[in-house]
C-alpha positions in Angstrom: 26.9 -62.7 9.0 27.8 -60.7 5.9 30.2 -57.9 6.2 29.5 -54.5 4.6 32.0 -53.8 1.9 34.6 -51.1 2.6 33.5 -49.0 -0.5 29.9 -49.0 0.8 31.1 -47.8 4.2 33.2 -45.1 2.7 30.3 -43.9 0.4 28.0 -43.9 3.4 30.5 -41.9 5.5 30.9 -39.4 2.6 27.2 -39.1 2.2 26.8 -38.4 6.0 29.5 -35.7 5.8 27.9 -34.1 2.8 24.5 -34.2 4.5 26.0 -32.6 7.7 27.7 -29.9 5.6 24.5 -29.2 3.7 22.5 -28.8 6.9 25.1 -26.6 8.4 25.2 -24.4 5.3 21.4 -24.2 5.2 21.2 -23.2 8.8 23.9 -20.6 8.3 22.2 -19.1 5.3 18.9 -19.1 7.2 20.5 -17.4 10.2 22.0 -14.8 8.0 18.7 -14.2 6.2 16.7 -14.0 9.5 19.3 -11.6 10.9 19.0 -9.4 7.8 15.2 -9.4 8.1 15.4 -8.5 11.8 17.7 -5.6 11.1 15.4 -4.4 8.3 12.3 -4.7 10.5 14.0 -2.8 13.3 15.1 0.0 10.9 11.4 0.4 9.9 9.8 -0.1 13.3 12.1 1.9 15.5 10.9 5.3 14.1 7.3 4.3 14.7 8.1 3.2 18.2 9.9 6.5 18.9 6.9 8.4 17.5 4.5 6.5 19.8 6.8 7.1 22.7 7.2 10.8 22.0 3.5 11.3 21.7 3.2 10.1 25.3 5.9 12.3 26.7 5.7 15.9 28.0 7.8 18.5 26.1 10.7 18.6 28.5 11.2 14.9 28.4 11.3 14.7 24.6 14.4 16.9 24.4 16.1 15.4 27.3 19.7 14.3 26.6 20.4 10.6 26.3 18.6 7.6 25.0 15.1 7.6 26.4 12.8 5.5 24.2 10.3 4.7 27.0 8.3 7.6 28.6 9.0 7.9 32.3 5.5 9.1 33.0 3.2 8.4 30.1 0.5 11.1 29.5 -2.4 11.6 27.1 -2.3 15.4 27.2 -0.8 15.6 23.7 -3.7 13.6 22.2 -6.3 15.6 24.1 -4.7 18.9 23.0 -4.7 17.8 19.4 -8.3 16.7 19.4 -9.4 19.8 21.2 -7.3 22.4 19.4 -7.3 21.2 15.8 -10.1 19.9 13.5 -8.2 16.7 13.1 -11.5 14.6 13.0 -12.7 16.7 10.1 -9.3 16.2 8.3 -9.6 12.4 8.9 -13.2 12.4 7.5 -12.1 14.4 4.5 -9.2 12.0 3.7 -11.5 9.0 4.3 -14.2 10.3 1.9 -11.6 11.1 -0.8 -10.1 7.7 -0.3 -13.5 6.0 -0.7 -14.1 8.0 -3.9 -10.8 7.0 -5.4 -11.2 3.4 -4.2 -14.6 3.1 -5.8 -13.5 4.5 -9.2 -10.3 2.3 -9.2 -12.2 -0.9 -8.3 -14.6 -0.3 -11.2 -12.6 1.4 -14.0 -9.3 -0.1 -13.2 -10.7 -3.6 -12.9 -12.6 -3.2 -16.2 -9.5 -2.0 -18.0 -7.4 -4.8 -16.5 -9.9 -7.4 -17.6 -10.0 -6.0 -21.1 -6.2 -6.1 -21.5 -6.0 -9.6 -20.0 -8.9 -11.5 -21.5 -10.4 -9.6 -24.4 -8.9 -9.5 -27.9 -9.2 -6.3 -29.8 -7.1 -4.3 -32.3 -4.3 -2.3 -30.8 -4.6 -4.0 -27.3 -0.8 -4.5 -26.8 0.2 -1.1 -28.1 -2.4 0.6 -25.9 -1.2 -1.3 -22.9 2.4 -0.2 -23.6 1.1 3.4 -23.7 -0.4 2.8 -20.2 2.9 1.4 -19.0 4.7 4.4 -20.4 2.2 6.7 -18.5 3.4 5.1 -15.3 6.8 6.7 -15.9 5.5 10.2 -16.0 5.9 11.9 -12.6 3.1 13.9 -11.0 5.2 17.1 -11.2 5.0 17.0 -15.0 1.2 16.7 -14.9 0.7 19.3 -12.1 0.3 22.5 -14.1 -2.1 21.2 -16.9 -4.1 19.2 -14.3 -4.5 22.3 -12.1 -5.6 24.4 -15.1 -8.2 21.7 -16.0 -9.5 21.4 -12.5 -9.7 25.2 -12.2 -11.6 25.6 -15.5 -14.3 23.1 -14.4 -14.7 24.6 -11.0 -13.3 21.7 -8.9 -10.9 23.7 -6.7 -11.5 23.0 -3.0 -13.7 20.0 -3.7 -13.4 16.4 -3.0 -13.6 15.4 -6.7 -10.9 17.9 -7.5 -8.5 16.4 -4.9 -9.3 12.9 -6.2 -9.1 13.8 -9.9 -5.5 12.7 -10.4 -6.1 9.3 -8.8 -9.5 8.4 -10.2 -7.8 5.7 -12.2 -4.3 4.4 -11.6 -2.0 2.9 -14.3 -0.3 0.7 -11.8 -3.7 -0.7 -10.8 -4.4 -1.6 -14.4 -1.1 -3.4 -14.6 -1.7 -5.2 -11.3 -5.1 -6.5 -12.3 -4.0 -7.5 -15.8 -1.1 -9.5 -14.5 -3.3 -11.3 -12.0 -6.1 -12.1 -14.5 -3.5 -13.6 -16.9 -2.9 -16.3 -14.4 -6.6 -17.4 -14.1 -7.4 -20.5 -16.1 -9.3 -19.8 -19.3 -11.3 -23.0 -19.0 -13.7 -21.4 -16.6 -14.3 -18.5 -18.9 -14.6 -20.7 -22.0 -17.2 -22.9 -20.2 -19.2 -19.8 -19.2 -19.1 -18.4 -22.8 -20.3 -21.8 -24.1 -23.3 -21.6 -21.7 -24.2 -18.2 -23.1 -22.7 -15.8 -20.6 -21.9 -12.3 -21.8 -18.5 -10.8 -21.1 -20.0 -8.7 -18.3 -21.5 -11.7 -16.6 -18.2 -13.6 -17.0 -16.4 -10.7 -15.3 -19.0 -10.4 -12.5 -19.7 -14.0 -11.7 -16.4 -15.8 -12.5 -13.4 -13.4 -12.8 -14.1 -11.1 -9.9 -14.8 -13.8 -7.2 -11.5 -15.5 -8.2 -9.6 -12.1 -8.1 -10.2 -11.2 -4.5 -6.5 -11.3 -3.6 -5.7 -8.8 -6.4 -8.6 -6.6 -5.5 -7.4 -6.5 -1.9 -3.9 -5.6 -3.0 -5.3 -2.9 -5.3 -7.5 -1.6 -2.5 -4.6 -1.2 -0.1 -2.3 0.4 -2.6 -5.0 2.8 -3.8 -6.3 3.8 -0.3 -2.7 4.2 1.0 -1.7 6.4 -1.9 -4.8 8.5 -1.5 -4.3 8.8 2.3 -0.7 9.8 2.0 -1.0 12.2 -0.9 0.2 15.7 0.0 1.5 17.6 -3.0 -1.7 17.7 -5.1 -4.1 18.5 -2.3 -1.7 21.2 -1.1 -1.9 22.8 -4.6 -5.7 23.0 -5.0 -6.8 23.5 -1.3 -7.0 26.9 0.4 -9.9 26.3 2.7 -9.3 24.7 6.2 -12.6 22.8 6.2 -11.6 20.8 3.1 -8.1 19.9 4.1 -6.9 16.3 4.1 -5.0 14.9 7.1 -1.6 15.3 5.4 -2.2 19.0 4.6 -3.6 19.5 8.1 -0.4 18.0 9.7 1.7 20.5 7.6 -0.4 23.4 8.9 0.1 22.2 12.4 3.9 22.2 11.9 3.7 25.9 11.0 1.3 27.0 13.7 1.9 28.3 17.2 1.2 24.9 18.6 4.2 23.4 16.8 5.3 21.1 19.6 6.9 17.7 18.9 4.6 15.8 21.2 1.5 17.3 19.6 2.9 16.5 16.1 3.7 12.9 17.1 0.3 12.5 18.6 -1.4 13.8 15.5 0.8 11.6 13.3 -0.1 8.5 15.3 -3.8 9.3 14.9 -3.4 9.7 11.1 -1.6 6.4 10.9 -4.3 4.3 12.6 -6.7 4.0 9.6 -4.0 2.6 7.4 -2.8 0.1 10.0 -6.4 -1.1 10.4 -7.0 -1.5 6.6 -3.7 -3.4 6.2 -4.4 -5.7 9.2 -7.9 -6.5 7.8 -6.6 -7.3 4.2 -3.1 -8.5 5.0 -3.5 -12.1 3.8 -5.3 -11.2 0.6 -2.8 -8.4 0.0 0.2 -10.7 0.2 -1.4 -13.4 -2.0 -2.4 -10.8 -4.6 1.0 -9.3 -4.9 2.7 -12.7 -5.2 0.3 -14.1 -7.8 0.4 -10.9 -9.8 4.1 -11.4 -10.5 4.1 -15.1 -11.7 4.0 -14.3 -15.4 3.3 -11.4 -17.7 
């Protein structure tokens, strides 16, 4: 029987030690990463949990001293009072209609602009795209006064189109769609062009079906931004029947019914549509964000 050389035994032992150290180091790093993610998730979720808990508590229990995350006797009176005493359903409908209007314009104009910047060749394309990128850096406060004057001159105050006017096309959406379409293989497009397809037919039948993840991400970003917009609707709205949900919540805070339980219940109701949209498009949203950042 042949004996294993001492050098081979030492090399094998060294390799085993290195493998064990590598596994230990990998498990340690993974544990640290998971701990960091758990702490971050708790920091985000605990306020939402407290909001839900407070919406189910009577007023006296909310301000009781000590840590009381769970309601002792859950009640639905806050939700019933909000639904009965405020036009919160009308506010939700207003925000939903405005969000649909903004979503429709962004899924058409933004997609068309992103396709042109990514796939078409025309004079000044790159310079114009840099101008669009620069426009992303301009905050809404800079555009507020001229935008208000324009909306007032054309008679769009207290209208859905006036509220949606600043978000009818988003520069970030153009950037997102362009980055995603740059990753699509050009062979499909070239084959369609050889077969005689027009640019519009290529966009409709080839590019858009393969861009569903980016479209889902754009839809979530756009609808969320529209739903949470507060400053611009506050500026151009002075009629209660046209208020969005965010402006309506602000009016509740300044009313005689300004009770923490009622505000928490109204806030929970306002957050449900966004949660539903995200749950429906979660997979496409994640894929679209990841693929849009591969190259630029």
